[in-house]
Structure formats: structure tokens, C-alpha cells
N, C-alpha and C positions, 0 to 999 in steps of 0.2 A: 853343580858339577862344572868344571872348567870346559870351555869350548874345545880345547885341545883333546880332552878325553872323548868328547862327542865325535870329533873328526877321526879319532882312532877306533871308532866303532863302539864307543861306550853307550850304555843304555841309560836314559834319563829316569831317575827314580820317580815313582808315582807321586803326583802332586807338584812336581817341579816342571814348570813350563819352559819351552825352548828359549824364551827371551829373558829368563830369570837373571842371567848373568850380564845382560845388556842394559844400557841406559834406558830410562823410560821413553816410550814413543818409538823405539826401534824394535821391530819384530825379528825373531830368529827365523831361519828358513823353514823350520818345521811348524812355525806359527802361521804359515801361509797356506790355508786349505786350497785355494785355487791352483797353486803350483802342484801340490800333491795330486789333485784330481786331473790336472792337465797331463802330468806325466803318466798317471795311471791309465787314462783313456788313450793316450798316444801309444803306450806299450801294447795295450789290448788291440787297438785298431791295426797297428803294424803287423802283429802276428796273426790276427784273424784274417786280415786282407791277403797277406802273402801265403798263408796256409790255404786259403781258398783257391789260389792259383795252383798250389801244389796238388790239391785234390783234383782239380780239373785237368792237370798235367799241361805242361808247356814244352813244345819242341825246342824252344829257344834255350831251355835249361839243360839240355843234353850235354853240351860242351863242359858245363860246370862239373857234372858227374865224371866226365872223361878225364878231367884234371887229376882226379884221385883214383883213376883206373877202373871206374865202374862202367861196364858196357851199356849201350843204349837199352837193350832188352831188360836189363835189371833196373836201370834208371826209371823207365816207365812204370815199373812196379813199386819202386821206392817213393816216387813223388807223392802219391796219395797218402802213404804212411807218414812221411815227413810233414805233409800238409796237415794231416789230422793232428799230429803232435803240436804243430804250431797253433792251429785253431784252439786246441784244448788248453794250452798254456795261456794263450791270449784271453780266453774266457775266464780261466782261473784268476788271472791278475785283474781283469776288468770287473768281474762280477763277484767272485768269492773273496779272495784275499791276495794281496801282492807279497807273496812269500819271497824272502830274500834269496834263497838258493835258486828259485825260478828266475828272478831278475838277473842273477849272475849268469845263469844258463842263456837267457835271452841276449845279454850283452856279448857273451862269447860266441854264440851261434850267429848273431848279427855281424860280428867282426869277421868270422870265418867266411860267411856267405858273401860279404862285401869284398873281402880279399881275393876270393876265388875268381872274380870277374876279370881282373887284369891278368891273372895266371892263365885264364882261358883265352887270352888274346885280345880282350877288350881294352879300350883306353883307360888310363888311370882315373879319368873323370868319372867313370862308372863306380869306382871305389869311393871317390870323394862325394859323389851324389848320395851314396848310401851310408855315410857316416852317421846320420840320425838313427839308422837301424840298430846300431850298437850303442851309440852315445846316449840315447834317450833312456833305455833300460839301465845303463850305468849311472846316469844322473839320478834316476829314481832310486836306485840302490843307495846312492850317496845320501839322498834326502831321508830315506828310511833308516840309514845307518847300517854299517857292517856288523854282522853278528860276532860276538866274542866267544860263543859256544855253539855246539851243534844244535842245541835247542833253539837258540836265537836265529840261526840260519834257516831253520825249518818253520819259523814263525813269521 
């Protein structure tokens, strides 16, 4: 299968390795198990770690809820719920399976939560520092490949 089809979310047929279209001695990105596992562990750790802070609640996060009009008394109740979701998907990706749709959710959620910091009055550097929060799940999704069907997105 041509590399262009793989970049467009194509699925490699069974028995065809990622490096099949490349000259001998050059591995394709999917042939690099350490990269796969580094991205998988990084996604899991990111969401389990931040989710734990959500479960514990952090007063410093109240302004982020305020940006979208959520009052503090509701924010205190939402933090543990959001934290539990983050921990759950972190464990899903890290222990069970890195489902494509979950990786997409992680990338979008990471981008939104990084973007909200400057909107809450923090310096732009707070966003820049948090680029890995969305870029790592997005990179992992790219390594896994984008699904071409609903079934592939849920696998």
C-alpha cells in the first residue's frame, strides 16, 4: 500500500509490514515499537495525572470554568467528574487499548484546556507549555492511523 494512502488513514492489510514500501534497512514509523509505547505511556500518564488533580480539586482551576460561564460552586462539583473521566480514558489507553476516537478526544480536550489558560488571563506561555497535552495524543493518533470508517475509529 502506498505511503500516501497510509497518511490518509488507510489501513495496512494483514501481513504487510509498515516498511514494506521502503528500501531495506529503513523502518516505517509503525515498525518502531518504542515510539508506539512511549506515546501510549505519555498519553496515559498525562490524563491519569491531570485527572487525579481534578478528583482532588484545585482552587487554581476555578478561573478556567469561569471563562465558559460556570460558577465556582458548580466548578467544584464538576472537577471530580472531569477528573474521573480523564483518569478513566488514561487507563483505557494505557492498559486496555488506544482507541482512535479516544485519542482524538484526548487531543481536542488537551487543546481546549491549554487554550483556556490565556483566555483566563494567564500568559500565552501557559498555553505553549501545554502543547504536549494535545500534541502527544494527536501524534499517537497519527502513528495509529486515522480511521476510514466508524468501526476503525472505535478500534
